[in-house]
Structure formats: structure tokens, C-alpha cells
N, C-alpha and C positions, 0 to 999 in steps of 0.2 A: 469165190464169187466170179461170175463171168457175165459179160454183156451178151444179150441175145436179141435178135431181130425177128419179130413175128410178122409174117405177111398177112395182109387182109385179103379179101376176095378178089381184089384187083391187083394184088402184088405190092401195094404200098406197105412199108414196114413200120412197126412200132418198136422203139428201143426200150428195153427193160433190163434189169439185172436178175440173174438167177443165183440164189444163195441157199446153201445148206443141202441136206440130203433129200428133202421131200420131193422136189425142190420148191423153194419159196420165191415168188416173183415180187419185184418192187420197182419203184422209180429208179432211174439211172443214177441219182445222187445218193443212193443208200450207202451207208458206211457199215461194212461187216463187223468192225470193232464195236460199234454202237449196238448192233443187233445181238452180238454175243453177250453183251452186258445187261440186256433188258431184265433177264431173270434175276439178276443180282442187285438191282437198284435198291438202295436202302429206302424203304417205305416208312413214312411217319404215320402216326395214328390219325392225324388230321388231314391226311392226303385223301383225294378223291380221284378216280380215273374214269374218263369217258371212253367208251369203246364203240366202234361202229365200222361197217364197211364204208369205203370211200363214197363220197357224193350223196350222203344220206341226211345231211343237215347238221353235221358235227360242229361246224363253225358257229352256227346259230345257237345250238344248245350249249356249247362251251362258254360263249359270251354271256348267255343268260344265266348260267350257273355261277359264273364268276361274279356278276353283279349282284345276284341274289345272296351269295355268300358274304359279299362285302356290305350288303344292306344299303347300297347307294349307287347312283349312276355316276357319281363324281370319282371315277377311277382312271388311272393312266391307260391309254390305248396300248394294248399288248396283243401281239399275234399268237394264236394258239400253237403255232409251230415251235415256239420257244419252249413249250411244255410237252412236245410230242416225243415220246420215249424212243422211237426207232430212228429219230434223226438228230437227237441232242445228246452230246456226250455226258456221261454220268457226272463229271466234275461240274458241268454247267447246271445240271439239274439240282445238284446239292447246294448251289448258290442261291437258288430261288427262295423267296420268302415263305414263311409258314402258310398253311392252308393252300397247298398247291393243288391245282386241278390238272392232272395229266390227261393226255389224250393219245389214242392209238388206234390203228386198224389191224393189229396182229391178233392171232387166235388166243383164246383163253389160256391154253397150255403154255404159251410163250410169255405170259405175264409174270411179274415178280411173285415169289412164293407167298408173300404176305397177302397179296391180292387173291391168289388162288385159295388161301386159307380162310377167306371171308373176313379179314381183319379191317378192310377199308370199304367204303361205299363205292359202288359202280353205277355209272349211268350208261344206258344202252339205247341208241336210237336206230330205227330202221325205216326204210322207204320203199315204195312200190318200185319193182325192178324196171318198169318201162321208163320212168323218169330218171332212174339211176343210169340206164343205158345211154340216154341222151346226154346227161350231164357228164358222164365219163368220156364220151366221144368228144365233146367240146373241151374238156380238160386236156385230153391228149393232143388235140389240134392246137390249142392255144399256148401250151407250155413248150418252149423250144427244145428242152432237154429230151423230149420223147422223139423228136425228129420225125413226126408223123403228119402227113398231109392228105390222108385218104378221105373218102366219102362215108357218110353215116351208114348207108346200107351195107357197105363192105366191112366196116368196122363192127357192125352189129352181128353179122352172121359168123365171121371168122375170128373175131377177137373177143367181144363181150360174151357171146353165147358159149364160147369154148373156154372161157376162163383165162384167156391170154391177156390179162390185165394186171395192174398192180394188186397184189394180195389174192390173186386167183379168182376162182369161180364164186359168183354172188351166192348161189344156192348152197354150195359147200360151206361157205363162211357162215351163212345165216342158220343153217341146220346144225352146225357145230355148236354155235352159241345156244341154240334151243336145247340141245342135249345137255349142255352144262346147266341150264336153268331147270330142266326136268330132274336131273340127278342131284342138284344142290338147292332144294327148295328154301333153305335158310340163308342163301347167299344174299347179302344186302345190296339189291340191285333195283334200280328204277328204270322201267322199260316204257318207251313210248314210240309212236310212229311220227314221222315228219308230217304226215297228213293230219293227225290228231292235234299236233302243235299248231299247225296252220289254222285249223277249223275253230279251235277254242284256246287261243294263246293265253289269255289271262288265267283261266281256271287251271290249265296245265302248268302254268308258271307257279300258281299257288300250291299245287300238289308237289311240284319240284322243290319249292321253298320249304315245305314241311319236311320232305325227305332229307334235305340238306341241313335242317335245323336252323334255318334262317329266321331272323327276327323281323324281317321286312313286313310292314303292314300293307294293306290293300293299296293305299295311295302310292307307296314306294314301288310295289309290284307293277302297278300301272305305268309308272315312269320307266321302269326297267323294260317292260314290254315294248314301250314306245322307242326307247333307246336301242333296243335290239330288233326293231323292225328292219325289213330288208333294205328299204331306202336309206335308213340311218346307217346300217352296217356297211352298205356299199359306199356311202359317202365318207364314213370315218376310216374304213379299213380296206376298201377295194383297191386302193393304189399300191398296196403292198405286193400284190401279185397281179401283173398285167401281161397281156400278149404284146406282140410286136407293134400293134396299133394303139397301145395304151389303154385297151379295154380290160376291165376286171375279169379275172379268171375264176376266182373263188366265189364271186357274187354276180352270177350271170343273169338269172331271172328269178329264181326262188319260187316258181309257180308250181302248183300241183296240176298235172294234166298237160304240161307242155309237150309230152310225148305225142299228143295228137297232131302236132304240127310237123312231126318227123316220121312217124310210122305209117306205112301203108297198111291196108286192111290185112294183107297176107302176113306181114311182119307181126302185126298185133295178134293174129290168130296163132302164129307160130309160137309167140311168147306165152300166150294163154295155155297152149298145150304143154309147154315146158313147165310152167308154173304148176299146172295140175299134176304133172308127173313128179316134180321135185318137192313140192310143198304139201302133198296130200296128207291130211291129218295134222297139219302144223298149227301151232298156237298163233302164228303170225298171219293176220288177215290183211291183205293189201287193199288199199283204197286208191282208185285211179283218177277220181275227180272230186271236187268239193261242191 
């Protein structure tokens, strides 16, 4: 493992770590020992794992799944990072109570073998790449470990579009998961987009509850949806990850279409062309506004 600094278009650098032979890019606080152990994590039959590219709504979906599985909103406040397989040592994962809901941004091929064998349920959430680009930029700016202070336009062209971010290129990651879904039609996986969840939260939560085998009725699901609203999540959990000014990093806006406040017309057209090239024929259809 080695630290690497990637310059943006103005020469401002983003600090990441490079790990493995591929190589694999991740946040500076990655532990190589933990990464090497992911494939060997003892998976229980009642485990579930949430998989996603960063900044696609994983905090929201993880919290909703946790409450639906519990069948109540009266649960202890827990950060999903405690259940994140690439940052939590295996001995700590083993101490977690039954019905664990793991989460990760790694590729399918890096997951524990029991997951690859289709023995546990998988949740997969994706989001339109324009909002992902904006959210990733703010993530890198606000968390001090990245040591990044560049501008959005420079980050967008030289870092995000070239895959010089945690977990690499958005399109490579998304298409890799699509190939898995196409080649493994019997894989127990629940797939939804961030925009679908925003547009019809209650009904998507009902679908998720059914997939999870939750006994929560409609009234409980409504309570859970309210408890997992952006404002509630920001209030309850936003203080866990803050920037130097005390502002939440993981719960910044939560809006569909915020990219319009950041992208120029030229940048939007550039992204449209790339999406057309990289996602042609894809099952994933991106929604940019509600």
C-alpha cells in the first residue's frame, strides 16, 4: 500500500491510498490488513450486505433497512461505518449482534465467498453520476484526511471523470455490478436508485421490507420513513462526521438535481456524452430531476 497524490486541473492534490495489483484506490485511512481479510469474513445466514459506489445514498438505505429489519424506530443510534467491511477489523465484525447489515463500496469479486455464492441477501443502490460528482467533490473538500482544497470544475475534469477517486471510476464500478447481475440472475439482490427512493419513499420502503422479510406493517413503515428522512438523519447522525466548521459531511443536502447548482452547460454536455458512451445498453437508467 502506498499514499498517492492526484493533481486536479489546477494542480491541487487529492490524497488517496493505492492498494493491491489492480491497483485499488481508497481513502487515506484504509487498512491493508482489513482489505486482505474481506474475502474471508465469516458470513452468517442472517447477514445482509449493502453494496454501492460512494455518495449514492448508502447511509439512507442502510438506516432504513436496519429499522425495517428491527420492525421499530426505537433502536440505538449506530453509524454504518461500524458495519463497513473494508474499514472494520474482522474481530470487531464478529462481535456485532445477529442480523448484521454490512455495507461496502468494493467490487463484487472482493466480497466474502458466501456472498458471491448467493447465500445472503444483497442491497444495491445507484444514483445519477452528476449528483454523485458534486457529492464526491464536497466529500473530498470537507474531510481533512484527503488534504484537498480544489475547486469543483478542476476536481470534476481531472479527478472524478478520470476515476482518480476512492474506489475508482464510477462507470467501471457500475458496469461491473451490472455484469454480475446479468450473469447471476438468481442472485438475491434488491436494486433501486436514489431517485426512485426519493420520489416514492413509502412504496419503495414497502418493497424493501418484503425483500428483507420484515414484519413491519404500513404504520410502522411510515414511522420508519419519517425517522429516515434527510432532516431526521442529519439531526440524529450528522454530528458523527463534520468538517472543520462543524457542518455535516455525510448529510449535506440529499437533493436530486443539486448538480444544476454546480455544472456549467459545457460540463453537463460533457457528462452526457460520457454517459452515452459508457452506459449504452445498460439496465441502469439515470434520473436527473424529480
